ZATIRO-377895 format. One record per residue: residue number from 1; residue in three letters; chain; x, z, y of N, C-alpha, C, O in turn. Coordinates in pm, whole numbers, plus 50000, padded with zeros to 5 digits. Atoms other than C-alpha are relative to their C-alpha. Layout:
<pts>
NUM,Ala,A,X,Z,Y,X,Z,Y,X,Z,Y,X,Z,Y
...
</pts>
This chain:
<pts>
1,Met,A,49945,50124,50054,48151,52401,59962,50058,49916,50113,49994,49897,50217
2,His,A,49939,50089,49902,48391,52178,60153,49955,49857,49975,49912,49822,49865
3,Ala,A,50048,50138,50010,48306,51813,60222,50072,49921,49892,50015,49826,49839
4,Ile,A,49924,50076,50100,48578,51695,59980,49961,50039,49858,49989,49964,49765
5,Asp,A,50030,49952,50135,48446,51896,59684,49916,49903,49917,49949,49882,49800
6,Pro,A,50079,50092,50083,48177,51646,59572,50078,49881,49948,50048,49829,49841
7,Val,A,49919,50112,50045,48439,51370,59550,50073,50037,49871,50070,49962,49773
8,Phe,A,49926,49960,50118,48651,51563,59303,49909,50048,49888,49944,50037,49771
9,Asp,A,50097,49965,50104,48345,51698,59122,49960,49875,49922,49948,49879,49799
10,Leu,A,50032,50125,50069,48254,51335,59046,50116,49952,49915,50097,49911,49800
11,Leu,A,49883,50042,50078,48609,51249,58938,50015,50086,49875,50044,50034,49767
12,Asp,A,49989,49911,50115,48615,51556,58712,49899,49964,49891,49930,49970,49772
13,Arg,A,50105,50029,50097,48288,51452,58548,50010,49859,49945,50001,49839,49824
14,Trp,A,50004,50139,50042,48314,51074,58539,50121,49959,49917,50113,49861,49843
15,Arg,A,49883,50038,50079,48663,51066,58388,49974,50011,49850,50048,49954,49770
16,His,A,50034,49987,50141,48498,51163,58058,49922,49880,49946,49901,49870,49826
17,Leu,A,50081,50115,50043,48297,50838,58047,50090,49890,49945,50205,49876,49988
18,Pro,A,49913,50091,50076,48424,50557,57821,50067,49890,50081,50180,49853,50049
19,Ala,A,49942,50112,49927,48485,50281,58077,50052,50038,50138,50094,49952,50215
20,Tyr,A,49959,49956,49866,48576,50492,58379,50152,50014,50006,50212,50083,49923
21,Gln,A,49855,49997,49986,48935,50446,58497,50037,50095,50114,50035,50058,50231
22,Leu,A,49967,49898,49899,49039,50765,58676,50122,49959,50082,50127,49986,50202
23,Glu,A,49877,50038,49928,49381,50623,58766,49970,49915,50122,50031,49934,50228
24,Arg,A,50031,50092,49891,49227,50352,58984,49923,50067,50113,49926,50019,50226
25,Arg,A,50075,49930,49896,49004,50599,59171,50082,50110,50066,50063,50140,50184
26,Ala,A,49926,49885,49949,49251,50882,59214,50139,49965,50052,50208,50051,50106
27,Asp,A,49861,50033,49968,49571,50687,59283,50035,50024,50146,50149,50058,50178
28,Val,A,49970,49980,49859,49539,50715,59661,50029,50148,50028,50109,50179,50116
29,Tyr,A,49972,49858,49981,49532,51096,59633,50141,50034,49951,50213,50111,50015
30,Phe,A,49862,49980,50047,49850,51092,59425,50099,49947,50103,50203,50008,50129
31,Ala,A,49909,50062,49903,50007,50862,59684,50023,50089,50122,50132,50089,50179
32,Leu,A,49987,49912,49883,49941,51114,59963,50112,50101,49984,50176,50140,50081
33,Tyr,A,49905,49892,50026,50172,51365,59797,50125,49956,49927,50221,50032,49918
34,Leu,A,49891,50044,50086,50407,51155,59586,50138,50012,50064,50230,50059,49998
35,Pro,A,49865,49986,49943,50699,51140,59834,50054,50142,49996,50170,50163,49961
36,Glu,A,49948,49863,49999,50722,51518,59867,50013,50055,49858,50100,50139,49832
37,Val,A,49983,49957,50139,50667,51570,59493,50131,49946,49943,50206,50019,49877
38,Leu,A,49874,50058,50047,50952,51331,59413,50120,50073,50059,50218,50099,49990
39,Glu,A,49889,49929,49937,51174,51506,59663,50020,50138,49938,50133,50180,49914
40,Ala,A,49991,49867,50060,51091,51848,59515,50060,49995,49861,50136,50084,49823
41,Val,A,49955,50010,50139,51163,51730,59161,50142,49944,49989,50221,49992,49908
42,Thr,A,49871,50070,50014,51465,51504,59217,50106,50044,50101,50225,50019,50082
43,Gly,A,49907,49963,49895,51619,51652,59529,50035,49887,50094,50122,49901,50180
44,Thr,A,49974,50117,49917,51612,51307,59692,49891,49985,50105,49775,49966,50069
45,Pro,A,50101,50025,49896,51434,51274,60030,49945,49858,49988,50020,49763,49970
46,Ile,A,50068,50127,50024,51178,50992,60004,49936,49948,50127,49871,50023,50201
47,Asp,A,50070,50066,49890,51061,50746,60266,49850,50002,49969,49811,49964,49858
48,Pro,A,50143,49989,50030,50682,50803,60298,49930,49866,49981,49815,49864,49935
49,Arg,A,50064,50131,50012,50612,50426,60301,50013,49947,49856,50103,49869,49826
50,Leu,A,50000,50047,50139,50535,50371,59933,49960,49853,49994,49891,49802,50083
51,Val,A,50043,50137,50026,50495,50020,59796,49916,50003,49872,49972,50017,49763
52,Pro,A,50083,49996,50120,50194,50014,59559,49996,49865,49930,50011,49760,49993
53,Glu,A,50018,50121,50081,50152,49763,59277,50113,49899,50023,50088,49780,50047
54,Leu,A,49885,50090,49984,50502,49620,59309,50007,49903,49882,50013,49947,49767
55,Pro,A,49994,50096,50111,50514,49296,59106,50141,49983,49945,50238,49978,50021
56,Ile,A,49875,50031,50067,50790,49240,58852,49979,49869,49924,49896,49863,49833
57,Lys,A,50018,50132,50060,50823,48876,58753,50018,50009,49849,50117,50064,49800
58,Arg,A,50003,49982,50145,50743,48849,58384,50126,49948,49931,50174,50009,49835
59,Asp,A,49886,50055,50073,51036,48629,58289,50131,50071,50031,50236,50034,49976
60,Leu,A,49886,49909,49991,51278,48892,58415,50006,50089,49876,50113,50133,49835
61,Ile,A,50009,49912,50118,51158,49094,58116,50003,49917,49872,50079,49946,49780
62,Trp,A,50010,50086,50119,51066,48822,57865,50060,49864,50037,49989,49773,50078
63,Arg,A,49925,50112,49946,51331,48562,57941,49973,49868,49928,50002,49761,49981
64,Asp,A,50027,50123,50073,51222,48314,57677,49865,49939,50036,49826,49838,49977
65,Ser,A,50132,50050,49959,50884,48262,57849,49994,49987,50152,49945,50077,50220
66,Pro,A,50001,50019,49854,50928,48117,58201,49858,50015,50057,49762,49962,50001
67,Ser,A,50132,49972,49946,50643,48232,58423,50011,50040,50146,50111,50099,50188
68,Asn,A,50012,49950,49863,50539,48290,58783,49900,50116,50008,49863,50158,50117
69,Leu,A,50086,49883,50005,50311,48573,58671,50085,50126,50005,50208,50121,49996
70,Ser,A,49925,49875,49987,50404,48938,58703,49927,50113,49930,49806,50107,49906
71,Val,A,50055,49871,50037,50351,49284,58565,50021,50091,50122,50101,50059,50210
72,Lys,A,49998,49918,49879,50304,49567,58813,50051,50141,49972,50037,50194,49861
73,Val,A,49962,49859,50000,50454,49907,58887,49907,50071,50098,49888,50023,50210
74,Asp,A,50100,49935,49916,50205,50156,59031,50053,50028,50141,49985,50000,50239
75,Tyr,A,49940,49972,49870,50439,50268,59311,50150,49978,49993,50215,50012,49894
76,Ala,A,49855,49996,49979,50789,50192,59431,50023,50098,50114,49966,50084,50222
77,Ala,A,49969,49898,49900,50928,50491,59620,50149,49992,50033,50233,50000,49944
78,Phe,A,49863,50025,49956,51244,50442,59824,50063,50126,50059,50002,50195,50139
79,Ala,A,49927,49889,49942,51503,50707,59901,50018,49977,50149,50040,49864,50193
80,Ala,A,49989,50012,49855,51524,50779,60272,50136,49946,50042,50148,49880,50146
81,Asp,A,49866,50048,49965,51897,50704,60269,50033,49865,49936,50148,49819,49939
82,Arg,A,49986,50132,50061,51841,50373,60084,50105,49998,49888,50176,49900,49869
83,Ser,A,49906,49993,50112,52048,50486,59787,49933,49977,49866,50001,49947,49767
84,Lys,A,50069,50002,50129,51780,50474,59519,49855,49958,50020,49796,49981,50125
85,Val,A,50143,50027,50003,51436,50342,59433,49943,50051,49868,50003,50031,49762
86,Phe,A,50069,49949,50118,51196,50509,59192,49883,49908,49968,49800,49879,50055
87,Leu,A,50115,50075,50050,50957,50296,58986,49907,50101,49934,49938,50153,49826
88,Val,A,50086,49890,50043,50666,50535,58941,49873,49946,49937,49802,49865,49996
89,Glu,A,50121,50040,50072,50391,50487,58686,49909,50122,49984,49952,50226,49935
90,Leu,A,50097,49892,50008,50077,50703,58705,49916,49985,49874,49863,49878,49846
91,Lys,A,50088,49994,50115,49892,50802,58390,49913,50125,50011,49965,50236,50025
92,Thr,A,50088,49884,49998,49585,51025,58398,49958,50041,49860,49882,50136,49842
93,Asp,A,50024,49968,50141,49568,51025,58018,50132,49979,49927,50188,49869,49928
94,Asp,A,49872,50011,50071,49879,51098,57811,49998,49888,49897,50101,49826,49870
95,Gly,A,50011,50101,50104,49749,50860,57545,50007,49857,50049,50013,49765,49968
96,Ser,A,50000,50138,49948,49755,50560,57777,50141,49943,50017,50155,49825,50049
97,Arg,A,49865,50056,50001,50133,50527,57771,50017,49911,49878,49964,49940,49771
98,Asn,A,49979,50089,50112,50246,50240,57555,50140,49941,50002,50206,49940,50105
99,Ala,A,49862,50046,50017,50567,50087,57424,50031,49876,50085,50142,49862,50135
100,Ile,A,49975,50121,49921,50524,49753,57603,50030,50034,50144,50124,49981,50204
101,Gln,A,49977,49961,49861,50497,49916,57943,50132,50076,50016,50207,50052,50111
102,Asp,A,49871,49930,49996,50786,50151,57869,50115,49899,49999,50214,49914,50071
103,His,A,49894,50101,50012,50991,49847,57775,50021,49926,50131,50135,49912,50175
104,Tyr,A,49976,50080,49880,50928,49645,58089,50045,50085,50118,50118,50036,50204
105,Leu,A,49952,49915,49892,50979,49939,58320,50149,50032,49983,50226,50024,50078
106,Glu,A,49859,49968,50024,51307,50039,58159,50088,49876,50015,50200,49886,50065
107,Thr,A,49924,50124,49984,51422,49676,58148,50018,49968,50147,50127,49929,50189
108,Ala,A,49992,50026,49856,51341,49633,58517,50099,50095,50068,50178,50053,50152
109,Ala,A,49908,49903,49941,51526,49953,58606,50144,49967,49966,50233,49982,50050
110,Ala,A,49864,50037,50041,51830,49837,58409,50050,49878,50076,50169,49868,50106
111,Leu,A,49961,50118,49922,51829,49504,58595,50040,50039,50141,50133,49982,50197
112,Gly,A,49971,49957,49865,51825,49682,58929,49907,49937,50102,49828,49849,50070
113,Leu,A,50095,50040,49897,51647,49627,59257,50015,49855,50044,49915,49788,50070
114,Ala,A,49980,50136,49948,51805,49297,59363,49926,49894,49918,49856,49813,49977
115,Pro,A,50077,50098,50077,51667,49089,59071,49849,50019,50011,49774,49922,50011
116,Ile,A,50143,49974,49984,51328,49259,59108,49951,49937,50130,49845,49874,50132
117,Leu,A,50038,50056,49871,51317,49156,59474,50003,49847,49999,49915,49782,50055
118,Glu,A,49996,50146,50014,51424,48801,59394,49875,49951,49929,49819,49847,49964
119,Gly,A,50122,50036,50071,51133,48792,59153,49877,50011,50088,49788,49927,50081
120,Val,A,50113,49985,49908,50891,48922,59416,49991,49880,50094,49883,49826,50116
121,Val,A,49998,50114,49908,50998,48648,59656,49956,49873,49928,49881,49793,49984
122,Ala,A,50038,50119,50076,50962,48383,59385,49850,49997,49972,49787,49892,49984
123,Val,A,50144,49992,50026,50611,48503,59294,49922,49973,50129,49821,49902,50127
124,Ala,A,50067,50020,49872,50512,48512,59662,49997,49853,50038,49897,49806,50093
125,Arg,A,49994,50143,49964,50622,48150,59709,49900,49916,49921,49854,49813,49969
126,Lys,A,50093,50075,50085,50397,48035,59425,49855,50044,50015,49764,49972,49976
127,Ser,A,50135,49947,49991,50096,48249,59506,49920,49930,50109,49975,49881,50208
128,Thr,A,50090,50050,49896,49794,48126,59700,49948,50114,50088,49878,50089,50186
129,Ala,A,50043,49884,49920,49731,48480,59832,50102,50024,50111,50169,50128,50114
130,His,A,49893,49998,49901,49952,48409,60133,49997,50125,50089,50100,50188,50113
131,Gly,A,50010,49887,49910,49820,48682,60359,50042,50131,49934,50116,50210,49993
132,Lys,A,49968,49876,50070,49847,48959,60100,50149,50008,49966,50211,50114,49981
133,Tyr,A,49857,49996,50030,50196,48860,59992,50083,50013,50127,50193,50070,50123
134,Ala,A,49929,49980,49874,50299,48842,60357,50008,50148,50035,50110,50196,50084
135,His,A,49998,49856,49976,50199,49208,60390,50102,50069,49909,50175,50158,49953
136,Leu,A,49905,49942,50093,50401,49295,60079,50144,49972,50044,50227,50062,50046
137,Leu,A,49865,50034,49955,50709,49109,60204,50037,50077,50125,50151,50121,50141
138,Ala,A,49974,49925,49877,50675,49278,60542,50030,50147,49971,50118,50206,50034
139,Leu,A,49976,49860,50035,50657,49623,60382,50138,50016,49938,50209,50113,49969
140,Leu,A,49865,49994,50058,50970,49553,60177,50106,49978,50107,50213,50037,50101
141,Ala,A,49906,50022,49890,51140,49424,60491,50018,50127,50083,50128,50152,50133
142,Glu,A,49988,49873,49928,51065,49759,60660,50101,50092,49934,50164,50174,50002
143,His,A,49904,49918,50073,51277,49921,60391,50141,49941,50002,50233,49997,49944
144,Gly,A,49869,50062,49995,51566,49687,60465,50034,49921,49877,50151,49888,49854
145,Cys,A,49976,50073,50125,51522,49502,60136,49999,49850,50019,50066,49777,49946
146,Leu,A,50016,50143,49976,51428,49163,60277,50019,49970,50148,50001,50056,50234
147,Lys,A,49995,50051,49863,51489,48959,60589,49900,49885,50009,49910,49788,49934
148,Leu,A,50105,50100,49986,51188,48756,60703,50031,49907,50117,50081,49953,50220
149,Pro,A,49982,50092,49888,51208,48443,60918,49896,50025,50108,49785,50070,50079
150,Asp,A,50094,49984,49890,51045,48456,61259,49876,49914,49976,49886,49797,49937
151,Gly,A,50124,50075,50009,50683,48354,61249,49931,50004,49865,49820,49954,49852
152,Leu,A,50061,50000,50134,50615,48417,60880,49868,50074,49999,49769,50022,49947
153,Leu,A,50123,49921,50003,50357,48691,60931,49890,49932,50081,49775,49925,50038
154,Ala,A,50100,50067,49917,50181,48506,61212,49944,49878,49930,49823,49853,49936
155,Lys,A,50045,50120,50070,50166,48187,61007,49912,50035,49880,49813,49967,49852
156,Ala,A,50077,49960,50119,50038,48368,60696,49859,50043,50037,49767,50027,49957
157,His,A,50131,49950,49960,49748,48515,60892,49926,49902,50090,49820,49934,50143
158,Ser,A,50063,50103,49919,49665,48196,61079,49914,49910,49913,49935,49899,49792
159,Asp,A,50080,50100,50071,49403,47941,60983,50079,49871,49981,50039,49785,49902
160,His,A,49915,50119,50008,49676,47679,61027,50132,50038,49935,50223,50090,50000
161,Arg,A,49886,49950,50078,49932,47739,60753,50102,49893,49969,50188,49913,49883
162,Gln,A,49900,50104,50021,50127,47417,60768,50138,50055,50035,50158,50112,50143
163,Gly,A,49865,49950,49980,50493,47504,60733,50026,50138,49941,50138,50189,49948
164,Leu,A,49983,49865,50054,50430,47839,60562,50098,50002,49883,50182,50091,49874
165,Arg,A,49910,50001,50116,50606,47742,60239,50147,49986,50045,50236,50046,49985
166,Lys,A,49865,50014,49949,50912,47636,60440,50053,50134,50051,50170,50166,50032
167,Leu,A,49960,49867,49953,50917,47980,60601,50024,50094,49882,50117,50175,49884
168,Gln,A,49982,49913,50116,50875,48151,60263,50134,49976,49932,50196,50069,49881
169,Val,A,49870,50033,50061,51182,47969,60132,50113,50069,50074,50220,50093,50017
170,Gln,A,49896,49939,49918,51378,48132,60415,50007,50152,49986,50095,50215,50045
171,Val,A,49994,49856,50024,51299,48488,60301,50126,50032,49923,50156,49968,49822
172,Glu,A,49872,49965,50061,51628,48655,60209,49994,50142,49943,49945,50234,50008
173,Val,A,49980,49867,50057,51693,48946,59974,50130,50056,50057,50234,49992,50048
174,Thr,A,49883,49941,49933,51933,49179,60156,50064,50111,49918,50157,50178,49965
175,Val,A,49943,49899,50089,52006,49412,59863,50096,49931,49903,50057,49838,49833
176,Ala,A,49902,50057,50091,52323,49331,59671,49977,50054,49859,49927,50165,49843
177,Pro,A,50013,49950,50138,52323,49358,59289,50071,50134,49983,50188,50149,50020
178,Gly,A,49943,49869,50025,52381,49718,59190,50007,50091,50120,50060,50202,50111
179,Glu,A,49986,49921,49877,52349,49844,59547,49911,50124,50000,49954,50230,50046
180,Trp,A,50091,49886,50007,52046,50069,59490,49983,50040,49854,49957,49956,49769
181,Ala,A,50034,49952,50134,52011,50286,59181,49850,49989,49980,49773,50007,50074
182,Thr,A,50142,50018,50030,51675,50227,59009,49964,50090,49882,50031,50088,49778
183,Glu,A,50036,49900,50101,51498,50495,58808,49850,49998,49975,49771,49983,50069
184,Val,A,50141,49996,50038,51167,50512,58620,49952,50145,49995,50017,50231,49937
185,Ile,A,50063,49869,50004,50940,50813,58672,49855,49983,49953,49783,49898,50006
186,Tyr,A,50140,49994,50039,50614,50881,58490,49936,50126,50057,49994,50234,50050
187,Val,A,50083,49888,49962,50349,51104,58643,49883,50002,49904,49804,49908,49901
188,Gln,A,50103,49995,50104,50117,51217,58363,49958,50144,49976,50029,50236,50015
189,Pro,A,50053,49864,50013,49905,51517,58262,50096,50099,49937,50116,50209,49988
190,Asn,A,49907,49912,50070,50153,51664,58018,50121,49920,49956,50112,49799,49935
191,Gly,A,49876,50068,50037,50508,51581,57925,50116,50079,50057,50102,50153,50155
192,Ala,A,49884,49923,49958,50852,51720,57963,50123,49912,49997,50124,49805,49936
193,Gly,A,49873,50069,50005,51205,51609,58022,50023,49911,50121,49936,49893,50206
194,Glu,A,49960,50087,49891,51386,51378,58255,49911,49876,50004,49879,49817,49901
195,Gly,A,50081,50120,49983,51176,51098,58396,49851,50023,49988,49774,49927,49984
196,Cys,A,50143,49969,50012,50840,51278,58367,49964,50116,50092,50029,50221,50091
197,Ile,A,50055,49892,49916,50645,51483,58621,49859,50029,49951,49772,49942,49959
198,Asp,A,50133,49968,50051,50349,51665,58471,49908,50048,50114,49955,50077,50224
199,Phe,A,50097,49969,49896,50032,51751,58660,50014,50143,50051,49983,50170,50168
200,Glu,A,49979,49863,49953,50111,52122,58675,50110,50003,50106,50096,50070,50208
201,Arg,A,49892,50007,49902,50437,52047,58854,49952,49932,50127,49984,49976,50238
202,Phe,A,50054,50071,49885,50258,51801,59081,49910,50094,50081,49917,50097,50204
203,Ala,A,50095,49911,49932,49989,52060,59160,50072,50110,50079,50024,50149,50186
204,Thr,A,49930,49892,49928,50242,52327,59261,50052,49953,50135,50060,50031,50230
205,Val,A,49957,50055,49871,50372,52097,59533,49879,49972,50089,49881,50003,50208
206,Val,A,50120,50035,49924,50026,51978,59641,49940,50123,50067,49906,50118,50185
207,Glu,A,50071,49884,49948,49880,52326,59686,50076,50074,50109,50019,50157,50179
208,Lys,A,49923,49935,49894,50162,52435,59918,49953,49962,50139,49977,50035,50235
209,Arg,A,50050,50040,49867,49999,52243,60202,49891,50092,50051,49879,50115,50171
210,Gly,A,50097,49899,49960,49712,52490,60202,49868,49950,50055,49776,50030,50071
211,Asp,A,50125,50052,49946,49442,52261,60342,49898,49980,49888,49936,49979,49771
212,Pro,A,50105,50011,50104,49105,52216,60160,50020,49883,49905,49998,49898,49785
213,Leu,A,49978,50115,50089,49190,51867,60026,50109,50032,49898,50092,50007,49779
214,Ser,A,49888,49970,50090,49520,51985,59881,49961,50103,49896,49996,50089,49779
215,Gln,A,50041,49896,50094,49370,52295,59725,49904,49944,49894,49914,49978,49776
216,Arg,A,50098,50055,50095,49084,52099,59567,50067,49901,49906,50036,49900,49787
217,Phe,A,49928,50095,50085,49312,51823,59438,50085,50074,49898,50088,50035,49781
218,Ala,A,49918,49923,50094,49547,52080,59285,49916,50058,49888,49959,50063,49773
219,Arg,A,50087,49945,50103,49255,52238,59104,49960,49894,49898,49960,49920,49778
220,Ser,A,50035,50107,50093,49146,51905,58958,50120,49957,49916,50105,49927,49798
221,Leu,A,49880,50036,50076,49503,51822,58858,50017,50092,49878,50050,50045,49769
222,Arg,A,49984,49906,50111,49515,52136,58645,49889,49981,49896,49912,49997,49776
223,Thr,A,50109,50029,50094,49175,52054,58494,50033,49876,49918,50014,49875,49796
224,Trp,A,49967,50125,50070,49289,51699,58408,50112,50020,49900,50121,49947,49801
225,Ala,A,49889,49973,50092,49598,51844,58240,49955,50078,49877,50008,50058,49768
226,Thr,A,50036,49910,50110,49419,52100,58025,49877,49954,49921,49859,49995,49806
227,Glu,A,50119,50050,50069,49092,51920,57939,50017,49850,49978,50007,49772,50072
228,Arg,A,49983,50141,50030,49151,51589,57766,49870,49924,50026,49762,49972,49992
229,Ala,A,50118,50080,49968,48914,51316,57885,49917,49974,49874,49971,49937,49769
230,Gly,A,50089,50019,50112,48611,51290,57657,49972,50126,49923,49885,50129,49835
231,Arg,A,50017,49875,50074,48641,51647,57537,49961,50117,50089,49943,50229,50042
232,Gly,A,50032,49892,49907,48558,51845,57850,49852,50039,49993,49808,50128,50064
</pts>
């Protein structure tokens, strides 16, 4: 038995329990392989720096209800050549997909990356989680999506935050409307067609690495696809 086996043995067993959320425990393992899986499926080389839990400002979707709250996308994956961004939603149970989520993801993709980023900046300015949003803004800036004013990160992580809001106002979105194509991808146990990567396809890419973690994860992926949670 390899040291990683007990981790996946627990995931395999506990996913059958009523309140256990496999997606929240296994998402980091999916993230390890997602860039190469997306490249294998779409033919688009992917920057390995994923952006997890990307916020989409709610009133971009529901325009009649102004809000500084957001809905989230599990991962934003950026093309290495900055031509496209994939909004990736992970589902470990086919039955957990719902019409509301489909609607806001497709609406966000139709709007494009520039409005999504403007929404992220707006939410960040209103949030009290200054340090965490500073990390998010910095990660998006690494992708060339935002330009941050000098001193923003240092101020966000300082005990003395006077002037932080003034710096946040200076954050600039550097993506023009329509500049990056935006596409929704679901990763789920079973499903077919454009915009869906099933676990069998995911596993075939994962197992090519050959190391014990990859082999064990691929085995669990196939189990999660063939044994519906609660019936194993």
